[in-house]
DRENPA-3360 file (N, C-alpha, C; in nm, 2 decimals, always signed):
BEGIN
1 = MSLPIDPT = +1.35/-2.19/+0.97/+1.44/-2.07/+0.89/+1.39/-1.98/+0.99 ~ +1.52/-1.90/+1.02/+1.49/-1.75/+1.11/+1.45/-1.63/+1.01 ~ +1.36/-1.56/+1.08/+1.36/-1.42/+0.97/+1.50/-1.35/+0.99 ~ +1.51/-1.27/+0.88/+1.69/-1.21/+0.87/+1.63/-1.05/+0.97 ~ +1.50/-1.01/+1.00/+1.47/-0.86/+1.15/+1.40/-0.98/+1.22 ~ +1.36/-0.87/+1.33/+1.28/-0.93/+1.43/+1.14/-0.82/+1.42 ~ +1.05/-0.91/+1.37/+0.89/-0.82/+1.32/+0.87/-0.74/+1.46 ~ +0.89/-0.83/+1.60/+0.84/-0.76/+1.72/+0.93/-0.68/+1.78;
9 = ALDATDIG = +1.04/-0.62/+1.71/+1.08/-0.48/+1.70/+1.10/-0.39/+1.65 ~ +1.00/-0.42/+1.52/+0.96/-0.31/+1.41/+0.85/-0.23/+1.52 ~ +0.83/-0.08/+1.44/+0.68/-0.02/+1.52/+0.62/+0.02/+1.34 ~ +0.53/+0.09/+1.36/+0.45/+0.14/+1.26/+0.53/+0.19/+1.17 ~ +0.62/+0.29/+1.21/+0.68/+0.38/+1.11/+0.81/+0.28/+1.07 ~ +0.83/+0.20/+1.11/+0.97/+0.11/+1.06/+0.93/+0.05/+0.89 ~ +0.76/+0.01/+0.89/+0.69/-0.02/+0.76/+0.63/+0.08/+0.71 ~ +0.60/+0.18/+0.74/+0.54/+0.32/+0.71/+0.37/+0.27/+0.66;
17 = EQRATLEM = +0.32/+0.24/+0.79/+0.21/+0.16/+0.84/+0.12/+0.29/+0.85 ~ +0.00/+0.31/+0.77/-0.08/+0.41/+0.78/-0.24/+0.30/+0.78 ~ -0.29/+0.39/+0.85/-0.42/+0.38/+0.87/-0.54/+0.44/+0.89 ~ -0.68/+0.47/+0.86/-0.80/+0.59/+0.86/-0.88/+0.48/+0.83 ~ -0.97/+0.57/+0.90/-1.13/+0.50/+0.90/-1.22/+0.58/+0.80 ~ -1.34/+0.56/+0.77/-1.40/+0.64/+0.64/-1.57/+0.59/+0.70 ~ -1.62/+0.69/+0.76/-1.81/+0.63/+0.77/-1.82/+0.67/+0.61 ~ -1.87/+0.58/+0.58/-1.89/+0.58/+0.40/-1.91/+0.45/+0.38;
25 = DHEEAIEH = -2.02/+0.41/+0.30/-2.01/+0.26/+0.23/-1.95/+0.22/+0.17 ~ -1.89/+0.07/+0.12/-1.76/+0.01/+0.10/-1.72/+0.10/-0.07 ~ -1.85/+0.11/-0.15/-1.84/+0.14/-0.34/-1.78/+0.27/-0.27 ~ -1.83/+0.34/-0.22/-1.78/+0.48/-0.20/-1.67/+0.49/-0.15 ~ -1.62/+0.41/-0.04/-1.49/+0.48/+0.00/-1.39/+0.41/-0.07 ~ -1.43/+0.32/-0.16/-1.33/+0.28/-0.27/-1.31/+0.37/-0.36 ~ -1.38/+0.45/-0.42/-1.40/+0.55/-0.53/-1.32/+0.67/-0.43 ~ -1.35/+0.67/-0.32/-1.31/+0.83/-0.27/-1.14/+0.80/-0.22;
33 = VREAFEEA = -1.11/+0.66/-0.19/-0.97/+0.62/-0.16/-0.87/+0.65/-0.33 ~ -0.94/+0.62/-0.40/-0.86/+0.60/-0.58/-0.86/+0.75/-0.63 ~ -0.95/+0.83/-0.57/-0.96/+0.99/-0.60/-0.84/+0.99/-0.52 ~ -0.80/+1.01/-0.38/-0.70/+1.07/-0.32/-0.61/+1.04/-0.38 ~ -0.59/+0.90/-0.37/-0.39/+0.88/-0.44/-0.45/+0.94/-0.60 ~ -0.49/+0.94/-0.65/-0.46/+0.98/-0.81/-0.46/+1.11/-0.79 ~ -0.49/+1.21/-0.73/-0.49/+1.33/-0.63/-0.35/+1.36/-0.59 ~ -0.28/+1.26/-0.54/-0.14/+1.29/-0.43/-0.03/+1.24/-0.56;
41 = GFGVPVEF = -0.10/+1.17/-0.69/+0.03/+1.18/-0.74/+0.00/+1.05/-0.81 ~ -0.03/+0.93/-0.78/-0.06/+0.78/-0.78/-0.21/+0.75/-0.90 ~ -0.11/+0.67/-1.02/-0.20/+0.63/-1.07/-0.27/+0.49/-1.02 ~ -0.37/+0.44/-1.03/-0.43/+0.31/-0.95/-0.44/+0.20/-1.14 ~ -0.32/+0.14/-1.16/-0.35/+0.07/-1.28/-0.39/-0.10/-1.26 ~ -0.38/-0.15/-1.11/-0.46/-0.27/-1.06/-0.57/-0.26/-0.94 ~ -0.62/-0.35/-0.98/-0.75/-0.32/-0.84/-0.83/-0.43/-0.89 ~ -0.87/-0.50/-0.77/-0.91/-0.63/-0.75/-0.97/-0.62/-0.62;
49 = SPSEMLNE = -1.09/-0.72/-0.60/-1.16/-0.76/-0.49/-1.09/-0.92/-0.43 ~ -1.05/-0.94/-0.32/-0.97/-1.08/-0.31/-1.12/-1.14/-0.23 ~ -1.22/-1.04/-0.18/-1.33/-1.09/-0.10/-1.44/-1.18/-0.19 ~ -1.45/-1.12/-0.31/-1.55/-1.15/-0.43/-1.46/-1.28/-0.47 ~ -1.37/-1.26/-0.48/-1.28/-1.37/-0.57/-1.27/-1.52/-0.46 ~ -1.25/-1.49/-0.34/-1.25/-1.58/-0.20/-1.45/-1.62/-0.19 ~ -1.52/-1.56/-0.18/-1.66/-1.58/-0.20/-1.66/-1.67/-0.33 ~ -1.63/-1.66/-0.42/-1.68/-1.74/-0.51/-1.62/-1.85/-0.49;
57 = KVDADRDP = -1.49/-1.86/-0.52/-1.38/-2.01/-0.53/-1.38/-2.11/-0.44 ~ -1.41/-2.04/-0.27/-1.39/-2.12/-0.16/-1.51/-2.08/-0.08 ~ -1.60/-2.01/-0.12/-1.75/-2.00/-0.03/-1.69/-1.98/+0.11 ~ -1.58/-1.83/+0.11/-1.53/-1.79/+0.23/-1.63/-1.69/+0.31 ~ -1.72/-1.65/+0.23/-1.82/-1.52/+0.34/-1.75/-1.44/+0.36 ~ -1.67/-1.38/+0.31/-1.59/-1.25/+0.33/-1.65/-1.14/+0.35 ~ -1.62/-1.05/+0.45/-1.69/-0.93/+0.39/-1.63/-0.85/+0.27 ~ -1.66/-0.73/+0.25/-1.61/-0.64/+0.17/-1.47/-0.58/+0.22;
65 = YYVLGACN = -1.40/-0.64/+0.07/-1.22/-0.61/+0.08/-1.18/-0.61/-0.05 ~ -1.13/-0.47/-0.07/-1.08/-0.42/-0.18/-0.91/-0.39/-0.19 ~ -0.85/-0.39/-0.28/-0.73/-0.33/-0.29/-0.72/-0.29/-0.41 ~ -0.65/-0.17/-0.43/-0.60/-0.05/-0.50/-0.46/-0.12/-0.54 ~ -0.40/-0.12/-0.63/-0.23/-0.10/-0.66/-0.19/+0.04/-0.71 ~ -0.14/+0.09/-0.65/-0.15/+0.26/-0.65/+0.02/+0.26/-0.68 ~ +0.05/+0.36/-0.81/+0.23/+0.36/-0.86/+0.24/+0.45/-0.90 ~ +0.33/+0.55/-0.84/+0.38/+0.69/-0.92/+0.47/+0.63/-0.99;
73 = PAVADRAL = +0.49/+0.64/-1.13/+0.56/+0.58/-1.26/+0.73/+0.64/-1.21 ~ +0.74/+0.77/-1.21/+0.84/+0.84/-1.20/+0.92/+0.79/-1.07 ~ +0.87/+0.72/-0.97/+0.96/+0.68/-0.86/+0.97/+0.53/-0.87 ~ +0.87/+0.46/-0.95/+0.86/+0.34/-0.97/+0.97/+0.31/-1.02 ~ +1.00/+0.40/-1.10/+1.13/+0.38/-1.20/+1.27/+0.39/-1.17 ~ +1.27/+0.51/-1.03/+1.39/+0.51/-0.98/+1.43/+0.36/-0.85 ~ +1.34/+0.34/-0.81/+1.30/+0.22/-0.71/+1.37/+0.10/-0.78 ~ +1.30/+0.08/-0.92/+1.39/-0.04/-1.00/+1.48/-0.03/-1.00;
81 = DASDGRMG = +1.56/+0.06/-1.04/+1.74/+0.09/-1.08/+1.78/+0.08/-0.96 ~ +1.74/+0.14/-0.85/+1.83/+0.11/-0.71/+1.80/-0.01/-0.66 ~ +1.73/-0.09/-0.72/+1.72/-0.23/-0.64/+1.75/-0.36/-0.78 ~ +1.83/-0.30/-0.84/+1.85/-0.37/-0.96/+1.72/-0.48/-1.00 ~ +1.59/-0.41/-1.03/+1.46/-0.45/-1.08/+1.42/-0.51/-0.99 ~ +1.43/-0.54/-0.87/+1.39/-0.65/-0.77/+1.30/-0.59/-0.68 ~ +1.25/-0.48/-0.70/+1.13/-0.40/-0.63/+1.01/-0.41/-0.71 ~ +1.05/-0.44/-0.82/+0.93/-0.50/-0.87/+0.84/-0.65/-0.83;
89 = ALMPCNVV = +0.89/-0.68/-0.76/+0.83/-0.80/-0.67/+0.75/-0.77/-0.57 ~ +0.72/-0.64/-0.53/+0.63/-0.58/-0.43/+0.57/-0.48/-0.52 ~ +0.53/-0.45/-0.66/+0.49/-0.35/-0.68/+0.36/-0.38/-0.70 ~ +0.25/-0.31/-0.75/+0.24/-0.17/-0.71/+0.20/-0.17/-0.54 ~ +0.19/-0.01/-0.52/+0.20/+0.04/-0.36/+0.04/-0.04/-0.33 ~ +0.02/-0.15/-0.24/-0.12/-0.17/-0.22/-0.19/-0.07/-0.14 ~ -0.32/-0.02/-0.14/-0.36/-0.01/-0.07/-0.51/-0.07/-0.05 ~ -0.51/-0.07/+0.08/-0.64/-0.20/+0.07/-0.75/-0.09/+0.18;
97 = VWEEEPGL = -0.90/-0.13/+0.14/-1.01/-0.11/+0.19/-1.09/-0.21/+0.30 ~ -1.10/-0.22/+0.37/-1.23/-0.34/+0.39/-1.34/-0.29/+0.44 ~ -1.42/-0.37/+0.48/-1.55/-0.29/+0.56/-1.56/-0.37/+0.68 ~ -1.54/-0.31/+0.78/-1.53/-0.33/+0.94/-1.67/-0.37/+1.00 ~ -1.80/-0.29/+0.93/-1.92/-0.28/+0.92/-1.98/-0.18/+0.84 ~ -2.12/-0.26/+0.78/-2.18/-0.15/+0.71/-2.15/+0.03/+0.71 ~ -2.10/+0.10/+0.65/-2.07/+0.21/+0.65/-1.92/+0.26/+0.71 ~ -1.88/+0.16/+0.76/-1.74/+0.20/+0.80/-1.61/+0.12/+0.78;
105 = QTVYHVSI = -1.55/+0.19/+0.69/-1.43/+0.13/+0.62/-1.32/+0.18/+0.69 ~ -1.20/+0.05/+0.67/-1.07/+0.10/+0.72/-0.98/+0.10/+0.61 ~ -0.92/+0.20/+0.59/-0.84/+0.22/+0.52/-0.66/+0.15/+0.52 ~ -0.59/+0.06/+0.46/-0.51/+0.05/+0.52/-0.36/+0.03/+0.44 ~ -0.22/+0.10/+0.46/-0.15/+0.10/+0.37/-0.03/+0.08/+0.42 ~ +0.12/-0.05/+0.38/+0.24/+0.01/+0.44/+0.36/+0.02/+0.30 ~ +0.45/+0.08/+0.33/+0.53/+0.13/+0.24/+0.63/+0.02/+0.20 ~ +0.60/-0.03/+0.04/+0.69/-0.12/-0.03/+0.83/-0.05/-0.04;
113 = MRIGRLVG = +0.86/+0.02/-0.01/+0.97/+0.08/-0.02/+1.06/+0.10/+0.15 ~ +0.98/+0.13/+0.19/+1.06/+0.07/+0.38/+1.06/-0.06/+0.39 ~ +0.99/-0.14/+0.33/+1.00/-0.31/+0.35/+1.12/-0.35/+0.28 ~ +1.08/-0.29/+0.13/+1.21/-0.36/+0.08/+1.32/-0.33/+0.08 ~ +1.35/-0.20/+0.13/+1.51/-0.18/+0.21/+1.54/-0.24/+0.32 ~ +1.43/-0.25/+0.46/+1.46/-0.36/+0.55/+1.48/-0.52/+0.50 ~ +1.42/-0.57/+0.42/+1.46/-0.69/+0.37/+1.59/-0.72/+0.29 ~ +1.67/-0.56/+0.24/+1.74/-0.59/+0.17/+1.72/-0.61/+0.02;
121 = LTADDEEM = +1.65/-0.56/-0.05/+1.62/-0.59/-0.19/+1.66/-0.42/-0.25 ~ +1.71/-0.34/-0.17/+1.77/-0.25/-0.21/+1.86/-0.20/-0.11 ~ +2.00/-0.12/-0.20/+2.08/-0.09/-0.10/+2.02/+0.02/+0.02 ~ +2.07/+0.04/+0.12/+2.05/+0.13/+0.22/+2.13/+0.25/+0.21 ~ +2.10/+0.34/+0.08/+2.18/+0.44/+0.06/+2.14/+0.57/+0.05 ~ +2.20/+0.64/+0.02/+2.11/+0.83/+0.01/+1.99/+0.79/-0.11 ~ +2.01/+0.74/-0.20/+1.91/+0.72/-0.35/+1.79/+0.67/-0.24 ~ +1.82/+0.54/-0.21/+1.69/+0.47/-0.10/+1.62/+0.56/-0.03;
129 = EDIVATTG = +1.71/+0.63/+0.02/+1.62/+0.69/+0.14/+1.54/+0.83/+0.08 ~ +1.60/+0.88/-0.02/+1.53/+0.99/-0.11/+1.40/+0.88/-0.16 ~ +1.42/+0.81/-0.20/+1.29/+0.76/-0.27/+1.17/+0.72/-0.17 ~ +1.20/+0.68/-0.05/+1.13/+0.66/+0.07/+1.05/+0.81/+0.12 ~ +1.14/+0.89/+0.13/+1.11/+0.98/+0.18/+0.97/+1.07/+0.07 ~ +1.04/+1.06/-0.09/+0.93/+1.08/-0.16/+0.76/+1.03/-0.17 ~ +0.79/+0.87/-0.18/+0.69/+0.78/-0.16/+0.62/+0.86/-0.02 ~ +0.68/+0.84/+0.08/+0.63/+0.87/+0.21/+0.53/+1.00/+0.23;
137 = ELVDAAFE = +0.56/+1.13/+0.12/+0.53/+1.23/+0.14/+0.37/+1.26/+0.05 ~ +0.39/+1.18/-0.08/+0.29/+1.08/-0.12/+0.18/+1.01/-0.08 ~ +0.21/+0.92/+0.00/+0.11/+0.87/+0.06/+0.09/+0.97/+0.20 ~ +0.14/+1.04/+0.24/+0.08/+1.13/+0.35/-0.01/+1.18/+0.31 ~ +0.00/+1.28/+0.19/-0.08/+1.36/+0.11/-0.25/+1.29/+0.08 ~ -0.22/+1.14/+0.00/-0.35/+1.07/+0.01/-0.37/+1.08/+0.14 ~ -0.33/+1.02/+0.24/-0.37/+1.02/+0.35/-0.48/+1.15/+0.46 ~ -0.39/+1.24/+0.41/-0.47/+1.36/+0.46/-0.59/+1.40/+0.33;
145 = AL = -0.60/+1.34/+0.26/-0.70/+1.36/+0.17/-0.84/+1.30/+0.20 ~ -0.80/+1.19/+0.27/-0.89/+1.11/+0.34/-1.00/+1.15/+0.40;
% end
């Protein structure tokens, strides 16, 4: 199977990739990221630790890794309408916090709105362009607060 797009032709801006480094312990970083995204207009309805689950279930010996599922309800509603409901398969917008080493955390995010548009889940139209811009501004505000 060939991919519908060439991943090597994409750069970080095409997928809305953002990354930040925080000098704090893992639990403090999770709280800080949660607060920054909430202040920027996101709710965080879903949270989980893949590392805890994998360490327990398959003895993976993973370093701390945490996912915050962020959502701005007004934008999510628009995206569902703009995609005939298909964008829901990518929701919520995940923000990942992983420990590089004790006291050093990486925060990582990619734009599901940009990715959804790239893979054809939504029309490439003015409405989706506005949704991408709106979510981008919200995420930018959150990362600036980090």
